[in-house]
C-alpha positions as CSV (number, residue, x, y, z in Angstrom):
1,M,0.0,0.1,0.1
2,G,3.1,2.4,0.2
3,A,1.7,3.8,4.0
4,W,3.7,4.9,6.9
5,G,0.7,5.9,9.4
6,T,-2.8,6.0,9.1
7,G,-2.7,10.3,8.7
8,P,-4.3,11.9,5.3
9,F,-0.9,12.1,4.1
10,D,0.7,8.8,5.4
11,D,0.9,7.3,1.8
12,D,2.7,7.3,-1.5
13,S,-0.5,8.3,-3.5
14,A,-1.6,10.9,-1.2
15,M,1.8,12.5,-1.0
16,D,2.2,12.7,-4.6
17,W,-1.0,14.1,-5.0
18,A,-0.3,17.0,-2.6
19,Y,3.1,17.5,-4.2
20,G,1.1,18.1,-7.6
21,L,-1.5,20.4,-5.7
22,D,1.5,22.5,-4.5
23,E,3.1,22.9,-7.7
24,A,-0.7,23.7,-9.4
25,D,-1.7,27.2,-10.1
26,L,-3.6,28.6,-7.7
27,S,-6.2,29.0,-10.2
28,T,-6.5,25.3,-10.8
29,R,-6.6,23.4,-7.1
30,R,-10.0,23.9,-6.5
31,R,-10.8,22.0,-9.8
32,L,-7.7,19.1,-8.6
33,I,-9.5,19.2,-5.0
34,D,-13.0,18.7,-6.2
35,D,-11.9,16.2,-9.0
36,A,-10.3,13.9,-6.2
37,L,-13.4,13.9,-4.3
38,R,-15.9,13.2,-7.2
39,A,-13.4,10.3,-8.2
40,A,-14.1,8.6,-5.2
41,V,-17.6,9.5,-4.6
42,S,-18.5,8.4,-8.4
43,C,-17.0,4.8,-7.8
44,D,-20.7,2.4,-7.6
45,D,-18.3,-0.7,-8.0
46,Y,-15.3,-0.7,-6.1
47,V,-12.8,2.3,-5.1
48,E,-9.2,1.5,-5.5
49,Q,-6.6,2.4,-3.1
50,P,-5.0,5.2,-4.9
51,V,-8.5,7.2,-5.6
52,A,-9.1,6.4,-2.0
53,A,-6.1,7.8,-0.9
54,E,-6.3,11.1,-3.3
55,A,-9.9,11.5,-2.0
56,I,-8.9,11.5,1.6
57,A,-6.0,14.1,1.2
58,A,-8.4,16.3,-0.7
59,A,-10.8,15.8,2.1
60,A,-8.2,16.9,4.6
61,V,-7.5,20.0,2.6
62,V,-10.8,20.8,2.7
63,A,-11.0,20.4,6.1
64,Q,-7.9,22.5,6.7
65,L,-9.5,25.4,4.9
66,W,-12.7,25.0,6.0
67,G,-12.6,24.5,9.5
68,G,-9.2,26.6,10.0
69,V,-7.3,24.2,12.2
70,V,-3.8,24.2,12.0
71,P,-3.1,20.1,10.8
72,E,-1.1,18.3,12.9
73,W,-0.2,16.4,9.8
74,S,1.9,16.7,7.1
75,G,0.5,17.7,3.3
76,P,0.6,20.5,0.8
77,R,2.9,23.4,1.9
78,F,0.4,26.0,0.6
79,L,-1.3,25.3,3.9
80,V,1.3,25.3,6.0
81,Q,2.6,28.7,4.5
82,G,-0.9,29.8,5.2
83,E,-1.9,30.4,1.6
84,R,-5.7,30.3,1.1
85,L,-8.1,28.9,-0.8
86,E,-11.6,29.8,-1.2
87,I,-13.8,26.5,-0.1
88,D,-17.8,26.7,0.4
89,E,-20.5,24.2,1.9
90,E,-20.7,22.3,-1.6
91,S,-17.1,21.2,-1.2
92,A,-17.2,20.2,2.3
93,E,-20.2,17.9,1.9
94,L,-18.5,17.0,-1.0
95,A,-15.7,15.9,1.2
96,A,-17.7,14.4,3.8
97,R,-19.2,11.7,1.2
98,A,-16.0,11.1,-0.4
99,L,-14.8,10.0,3.0
100,D,-18.2,7.8,3.5
101,R,-17.2,6.1,0.4
102,V,-13.7,5.3,1.0
103,V,-14.8,3.6,4.6
104,A,-17.5,1.7,2.6
105,D,-17.5,-2.0,1.7
106,G,-16.1,-2.3,-1.9
107,S,-13.2,0.0,-0.7
108,E,-9.6,-1.5,-1.2
109,W,-8.5,1.1,1.2
110,R,-10.8,-0.2,3.7
111,E,-9.5,-4.1,3.1
112,L,-6.0,-3.1,3.3
113,W,-6.3,-1.6,6.8
114,E,-8.4,-4.3,7.6
115,E,-5.7,-6.6,6.7
116,A,-3.3,-5.0,8.7
117,G,-5.4,-5.2,11.6
118,E,-5.2,-1.2,11.6
119,L,-8.6,-0.2,10.6
120,D,-9.9,1.1,13.5
121,D,-6.9,3.7,13.8
122,A,-7.4,4.4,10.1
123,R,-11.4,5.2,10.5
124,S,-10.7,7.4,13.7
125,M,-8.9,9.6,11.0
126,L,-11.8,9.6,9.0
127,C,-13.9,10.4,11.7
128,D,-12.0,13.4,13.0
129,L,-11.7,14.8,9.2
130,K,-15.7,14.1,9.2
131,S,-16.2,16.3,12.1
132,R,-13.9,19.3,11.0
133,L,-15.8,19.3,7.9
134,S,-19.7,19.3,9.8
135,R,-18.3,22.2,11.7
136,T,-19.5,25.8,11.2
137,R,-17.4,27.5,9.0
138,S,-14.4,29.3,10.5
139,A,-14.0,32.9,9.7
140,P,-10.9,33.3,7.5
């Protein structure tokens, strides 16, 4: 799986996605985030692990921007440097739906964490992200 922890960016696919987000123009970052979330939500049968990892990373970015909580995990440099990106309630809801899909049956991400015996820890991280997404928006 290429994961070294249960954090949203503790995975090769997630870190590659975060690097791409950092390298993207500010004008395309929102589209990249929404695309990663929609890719997971639109999987009817099975969510492959890289799709799930990118969706989790995107949801973590949305949670940071929406909730204004400084992350305790690694991630895109632009967040650490304090850059902002406008996120609306629709993106927060899309992120929550993507997290629901990733943890549901028919998800390679879920299967891999079950096999590793760490699904509870991984699911706890997703629950934390969903909690951040459901909070009232913090003022920028």
